[in-house]
N, C-alpha and C positions, 0 to 999 in steps of 0.2 A: 623438535628443534625448529626454531623460528626461521622461515626462509628469508634470505637476504636477496634483495633485488639488485642485480649488477647491471649497470648501464654499459652498453657496447660502444658508446661514444665517449670520446675524451671529455675531461671535465670542462674545459673551455672550448666549446665548439665555435669555430669561426662562422658566424651567421652570414658573412659576406660570401663565403664559398657556396652556401645553400642558395643564396639569392641569385648569384651569377649562374649557377647550374640550373636553377628553375627558369630563369629567363631564356637560357639556351634551349631547354626542353620545349618551352612554349614556341620559340622561333622555329625549332625543328619540326614541330607538329604542323605549323603553318606552311612549311615548305613541302609537306607530303600532301599533294593535291588529289591523289587517287589512292584508295585503300589505305588512307592515312592512319586509321585506328590500328589496323593490323600491323603495318610497318613500324609504328611507334612501339607497340607491345613487343614486336620482334626484337627491337633494340634493348628493351628492358629484360627480355629473356636472355639475350646475349650477356648482359651484365650480371644477372642473378643466377645463372646456371651454375651447378656444382661441377668443378673440373673443366677440362677442355671440351670445346664444342666438336663433336664428331660428325654430326649431320644436322641440317636445319630442322628436320622433322623431330629430333629429340627436344628441340626448344619448345615445341607445342605441349610438352608434358610439364614444363616449369609452371609453378603456381601463378607467376606474374603474367603468363600468357593465357588469356581467357577464351581464345578462339580455337577452332579445330585446325587440323593439318591441312584441310582443303583451303581454308582461308589463307594460310601461310603460302601455299603454292600459288594461289591466285594472285596474292599481293606481289610476290616476287616476279611473276610472269607478266602481270597486267597492271601493276601499280605504277605510280608516277611520282617523281620528286623533281621539283623545280630547282635544278642544280645551281644556277647562278645565285639564287637566294642563300642556300647554305654556305656558298663560298664567301659571300659578304658577311654572313653571321660569324663564320670562323675568323675572318679578318678583323671583326670588331671585338673579339675577346681579348682579355689581358695577355699581352705578348711577352715571352721571355726575351731577355737581352743578354748580350755577351758582357764580359768583364769591363770593357771600355764603354758600355752603354749603347752600342749599336745593335740593330737587328741583324741576325745571321740566319740565312735561309739555306737549307741543303736540298739538293735535287738529286734524285736517284730513281732507277727503274727496278721494280720487283716483278717477278713473273708469276702468273697464275698458270701453272702447267696443266695442259689438257691433252696428253699424248694419245689417248684412246677414245677420242670424241669426234669422229668424222662428221657428225651432224651439227657440230658447233661451228658457227660461221666466224670469219675474220680472224682465224688463228695465224700466228706467225711462228717462225723458228726462233725460240728463245735460247740464248747462250747461258748455259749453266755449268757448274763445276762439281765434280765428285759425286754425281748422283748414282744410286744403286751400287755403291761400293767401288765405283771407278774413280781413279785419281785424275784422269785427264778431263778436259772440258768437252762438252758435246752440245748439240742443238736438239731441243725438244719442242714439239708444238705446244703452244699455249697463248695466253693473252698477256702481253707486257703492259704494265701500268707505270706511268711516270708520276712520282709523288713529289710534292714540295712541302717542307716542314720547317718550322722555326726552331732553332737549337737553343739550348740553355747553356749556361756557363758551368764549368766543373764537370767531374765525372758523374754521369747520371744516365738512367735508361729512359728518361722522359723527353719528349719533344711535342710540339704542337703541329699536328697535321693540318695543312691549309688547302690542299687541292690534290686531286687525282685525275689523271687523264689516261684513257686506254689508247695505246698506239695502234693505228689501223694499218692494213696492208698497203695503202697508198700514201702513207705519211712519211715525210722526212723528219727524222727524230729531232734534229737540231732546230728546225723551224717550228715544229709543234711545241718543243720544250721552251723555246724562246717566247712564243705566244702565251704559253701557260705562265711563265714567270712574269711576263709583262702584265698579264691580267691580275696575278696575285699582288704584285707591287702596286698597281693602280688601286686595287681594293684596300690595301693597307693605308695608302695615302688618303683615300676618300673617307675611311673610317677613323682617321685621326691618329694612327699609330706611327706616322712619320710626318714631321713638319719641316718647313724650310729652315735651314740652319743646322739640322741634325746631321750626324755622320752618315755617309753613304751606306746603304744596305749592302751587306756582304753576301754574295751568292756563291756557294761552294759546290763545285762539280768534281766528279771523279774522273779517272783517266778515259772513260768511254766517251767523253765529250771533248771537242776541240775548243779549249778555253778562249783563244783569240777570236774564233768565229762567233762564239757565244757573246763575247764582249761587243763585237760589231753588230750583232743582231739586237742587242739590248741597249744600243746607244740612244741617248736622249733621256734615259731614266737615271735617277739618283742611286745608282748601284755600282758596286765594284765586283768584278768577277775574279774568283780564285779557283784554279783547277789544277789537278795533277797532270803531269806530262809523262809521256813514255820515255824510257831511258835511251832510246835510239834516235831521238829527235835531233834535228840540225836547225838552228835558228841563226839570226844575224844580229850583229852589233849595230848601233846607230851609225848612220852615214856621216862622214866628216863634213864639217862646215865648208863653205866655199873658200874661205881664207885658208883653212888647213889643206884643202885639196889643191889649190893653185900653188901653195908653197911647196907641196910634195910633187906637183906636176907643173913645172913652169911653162911647158909647151902648150898647156891649155887642154881643152876637151870638156865634154859634158860631165858634170859631177855625178857620181854614182848615187843610186837610190838606196842602196843597202851597204852596210859596213862588212867587216870580215865575218867569216863563219864562226859560229859557236857550236861545237859538237859536244853533246853531252858525254859521249864515250871517250873523248880525247881531252884530258886535262891540259895539254899544252895549248889548246885554243881558248882556254877560259880567261887567262889574264888575272890581274888583281881584282878582287871583288870590291864593290862600292860600299858594302857593309858586311860585317862579320860579327857573330855573337857566339857565346858558349854558355850553357846552363847545365846544372846538375839536377836531374829529375828523379823522382822516386821509381817510376815504372821503366824508364828507358835508360837510366844512367846518364852519362854525359851526352848532351845534345848540342851539336855544332851546326850552325847555319851560316851560309854565305849567300850573298845577294848581288846580282848584277842589274844595273838600271838600263832601261830603254832597250831591252832585248825583244826582238819581234821576228815572226816567221816571214820567209820570202814566199809570197803567194804567187800562184800560177793559175792560168785560166783552165783549170781542170776540176773535175769532180764538183765539190761544193761551190766553187766560184765560177762555174762555167756560164751561168746566166747573169753574172754581174756586168752591168753596163758602166762604161767609163774606166778610168784608171783604177787598178787594184789598190786598196788602201794599205797603209803601213800602220799596223796595230802594235804599238809599243807598250811594254809593261815591265815589270820587275820579275826576274827569274831567281828562284830561291832553291838552294840545294841543302837538304837536311840530312844529317848523318848522326846516328845514335849508337850506343855501345851494345844494347841488347833489346830484345823484344819480349813482351810478357809471355808469349807462347813457347819461347825457347828457340825459335827459328833464327837463321842468320839474318842480321839486319842489313838490308840493302839501302843504298841512298835513295832519298825521296826528292823528286823534282817537282816544284810548284811554280805556277805562273800567275801573277796578279796583274790586273789591268791598271793598277795604280802605279805611278812613277814617283821617283824621289823619296823612297821609303828610307827611314832611319833604322838603326839596329833594333830599337824597341818596336817599331812597326813590323819588322820582319818576324820577331818573336811572336807577336800577336797573330800574324797570318798563319804560321805553321801550327800554333796551338789551336787556333780556330779550326783548321783543317782536321786535326785529330778528333775534334768534337763531331765531325761529320759521321763517324762510325756509330754514334749514338742512334742514328736512324736505323741501323741494322737490328738493334734491340727491339725497336718498334715493329719492324717487319717480322721478326721471330714471334713476338707476342700476337700479332695479327694472324699469323698462319698456325701456330701451335696451340694457342689458347683460345682466341676468338673465332678460329675456324674460317678464316677468310677464304681459303682455297678449297674448303671441304665440299661445298655444294656442287652437284653435278648438273649445272645449268646448261641449257642449250643455246640460248640467245645471248649475244654480247650485251644487249640492253639490260637483261636481267642481271648479268654479272656486274654492270655498272651500278645498278640499284643496290645490290648486296654490298658492293664496295663502300658506298656512301653510308650505309647502315653501320658497317664496321667502324668507319671513321667517326661517326656520331657516338658510338659506344666508347671508343678510345678517348674522345674529347671529354665526355662526362667523367671518366676516370680521372683525368687530369684536373678537372675543375673541383672535384670533391676530395682530392687526395689529402688536403690539410685537415679534413674532418674525419678521416677514416682511422679506425683502430687497428692495431697490429694483431691480426688473428693468425699468428704464426703456428706452424706445425711444431711438434715437440723436438724435432731434430734440427730445426732452423734457429739461427742466431737472432736475437732481438735486433730490430732496426731502430736507428736513431729517429727522434721525432721529426716528421717532415721528410723522411728519407725512404718511405715505403716504395716498393717497386709497383708497377701497374698491376701485376698479378696479385699482389697482396691487397691492394686497394679493392680489386674486384671481389675478393673473398667476402668483404664486409659491405658490399654495395647494397645487398638486400636489407641491411639494417639502416642504411642511409636513405633508401628510396622513399619511406613514408614522410621524410622531411622535404621532399622535392615535389614540384608541380607534376601532376599526371593528367594531361588534357585529354587522353584517349577516352572515348565513350564506351559504355558497357555494350557487350555484343547483344544482338537481337536473336531470339530463338528462330531456328530454321531447320529444315530437313535437307540432308544431302541428296543430290541428284541421283538418278538411276544408274548413270554411267553406261559404259558399253556392255551390252548383254554378254553373259558368259559364253564362251565358245565361238564368238563371232570374230572375224578377222579384221585387222586394222586396214581400212581402205584408203588411208592417207599416210603413206610412209613418209618419214622425215627426209628432207633433202640432205645431200652430202656435199661437203665443200672441200676445196683444195686448201693446202697450207702454203703460206709464203706471201711474198710481195706480189702485188698486181701491177706495179708500175716499175719499169726498168729505167734507171737514171743513167744518162750518158756520162762517160768518163773523159771524153775529149770533145773538142769543137766539131771535128769531123764526124764523130759518132752521133753527136746531137743533131747535126744537119741531116744525117742519114735517117734518123728515127723520126724526124718531123714529117707530117703528111704532105 
């Protein structure tokens, strides 16, 4: 019987996808300034390995990895990547946009847990849920990383990772995150992804961030902050005008800075909304949204604002309450409170905001892929610098999957349903990356023959024991002015 040659690529291969991915690979190789050949081949091994990555040493057995395990360990521990350069390279790639044409960035923290690693430095207590069969939350030592990603429109498991920063023991999370977002937005503007006259970039935060404070820290940028609020918050309505105040108080007095209280848990304090919408969705049933304009928190000189000089600002925005009939998992649907730094929103604008916030959960699919498939948290690395290096390699691997997804064939398992064209998940694209790799640029040079070193003689003792480090914050932040003055030298 005559053999039939079957191509693993689709009939019409988008050459532009190969061209963009090849340029990214060349730029990535230029960013690897020490042990670059090994680090680059390690990324290819991540993409071409069969199944999930269990340990970095297993990647040295992949055919695309031409060096030994010693080179791999040496590259992770002593290699170097010029991080500002890959940040700009990522910002210059084609960016996904939301339905209204604007850029949407999601910010979230994912933890690399290291509970049994006393020789690993700069670990913090990471807040996790339901680990080891427990239903309650707990604190586990590890390295928390703050990620920024560009979200796509519609239901998808794809997003474009743009930056990753490890939070250190002396860092203030809000200030570090604000600096990270400011750097990403600046790179996007410099690389031509945003121009004057475009819609403001929408930055989406979860409940772990104080949205009004993030809006204050990001002032001066063409961004709009959208964040989830706790259900026990108490905010304020806008202050009355001088005319309204003097009509209500003819005896005079100083006009107030804040209006009446707006308690999330007390509907009698809400009043009539400035905008209200209702939609019927496929996943959530009826979705009802109400919005109140110019709602702001009443700031005090405590905690985050203790070092603020001058009068505390009034940070106004739009408060949105979303209520749905059901959740996909079958849990009881609780009201969702959102706060946007934009004011004067219409009903259509309100619907866009809560729909964009739901897209933030697409970032969770990326975290799961990084941890369960690409093995982001698998290496038992000792130094945080090596962890940062490995994190950027995983980001480079995920970016290449996104760039070639239009050229990937659906190599599905017999029990899996066929995927629509252009709707492959990152895991399915990775299955066929080995067939796409010959069409891409491979700047890594061939390895030179060498002999392994003698190592430590058998039976000899280790005379350089590793140092052990404590876990937790190293800087105590004052909660009041009196405490701040007491802690000052």
